Legacy VTK file of the C-alpha trace (Angstrom):
# vtk DataFile Version 3.0
C-alpha trace
ASCII
DATASET POLYDATA
POINTS 108 float
-5.127 12.665 5.626
-4.007 13.830 2.214
-1.212 12.140 0.311
-0.413 15.448 -1.444
2.685 17.249 -0.162
2.458 21.056 -0.049
5.791 22.424 -1.298
6.317 25.724 0.517
9.513 27.146 -0.996
12.517 26.500 -3.213
14.331 24.461 -0.537
11.252 22.255 -0.114
11.092 21.861 -3.890
14.699 20.702 -4.104
14.322 18.325 -1.173
10.904 16.904 -2.119
11.046 16.940 -5.928
14.603 17.175 -7.245
16.165 14.846 -4.657
13.323 12.293 -4.652
14.122 8.608 -5.150
10.861 8.073 -7.030
8.971 10.062 -9.681
7.180 13.205 -8.487
4.043 14.813 -9.918
4.003 18.561 -9.216
0.776 20.536 -9.523
1.670 24.198 -10.100
-1.463 26.101 -9.050
-2.849 29.283 -7.446
-5.698 29.920 -5.016
-7.559 32.206 -7.455
-7.413 29.715 -10.370
-10.767 28.083 -11.169
-9.360 25.248 -13.310
-6.813 24.555 -10.534
-9.658 24.080 -8.056
-11.428 21.831 -10.559
-8.296 19.679 -10.920
-7.510 19.487 -7.177
-9.784 16.514 -6.337
-8.319 14.546 -9.257
-4.784 15.276 -8.052
-5.822 14.107 -4.563
-7.284 10.910 -6.043
-4.116 10.287 -8.080
-1.991 10.786 -4.963
-3.958 8.017 -3.258
-4.127 5.726 -6.294
-0.432 5.982 -7.190
0.961 6.439 -3.645
3.340 3.476 -4.008
4.701 4.693 -7.364
4.969 8.482 -7.172
5.025 11.420 -4.790
2.407 14.078 -5.508
3.098 17.716 -4.626
1.362 21.056 -5.003
3.223 24.346 -5.375
1.494 27.728 -5.215
2.966 29.778 -8.072
2.097 33.091 -6.376
4.136 32.164 -3.306
6.946 30.627 -5.394
7.339 32.841 -8.450
11.067 32.156 -8.815
10.673 28.367 -8.938
7.669 28.631 -11.257
9.645 30.872 -13.617
12.636 28.523 -13.483
10.446 25.723 -14.858
8.723 27.901 -17.456
5.306 27.935 -15.801
3.294 30.512 -17.740
-0.179 29.032 -17.439
-1.887 27.171 -14.624
-2.734 24.560 -13.772
0.470 22.979 -15.020
1.346 19.435 -14.049
4.946 18.275 -14.346
6.429 14.886 -13.624
10.021 14.773 -12.446
12.243 11.691 -12.406
15.832 11.713 -11.181
15.619 15.490 -10.710
14.605 16.199 -14.308
11.252 17.110 -15.838
10.048 14.167 -17.949
6.561 15.383 -18.830
4.247 18.386 -18.742
0.484 18.851 -19.091
-1.109 22.305 -19.082
-4.735 22.959 -18.192
-7.439 20.970 -16.470
-7.478 17.259 -17.279
-10.048 14.531 -16.865
-9.289 11.693 -14.451
-8.560 9.410 -17.416
-6.147 11.938 -18.959
-4.368 12.465 -15.620
-4.049 8.720 -15.008
-2.690 8.160 -18.536
-0.206 11.030 -18.105
1.080 9.527 -14.853
1.248 5.964 -16.194
3.151 7.123 -19.282
5.933 8.586 -17.118
6.382 6.064 -14.284
LINES 1 109
108 0 1 2 3 4 5 6 7 8 9 10 11 12 13 14 15 16 17 18 19 20 21 22 23 24 25 26 27 28 29 30 31 32 33 34 35 36 37 38 39 40 41 42 43 44 45 46 47 48 49 50 51 52 53 54 55 56 57 58 59 60 61 62 63 64 65 66 67 68 69 70 71 72 73 74 75 76 77 78 79 80 81 82 83 84 85 86 87 88 89 90 91 92 93 94 95 96 97 98 99 100 101 102 103 104 105 106 107
């Protein structure tokens, strides 16, 4: 079973990300995005590796245009880490496992 939470809509986003007691990594992605598909296994691995420290979520930008626009998502994949309801870090584009791990560690 995956440790990645699929955020379906704005209410889910508020409940899962903004109101979370621990940091949350959000992967803003789309089904048609090649680099998003390339990054997906690394996000899954990070969700398992950091499961005690962060929550990992995915949000489809096509299905959630309003939320994506609210957070300035103009390019995907975009990874954002939220802590206490606020964005504390952003990475745009496909990352290596090392880059993703360093990004997460720098924000938790």
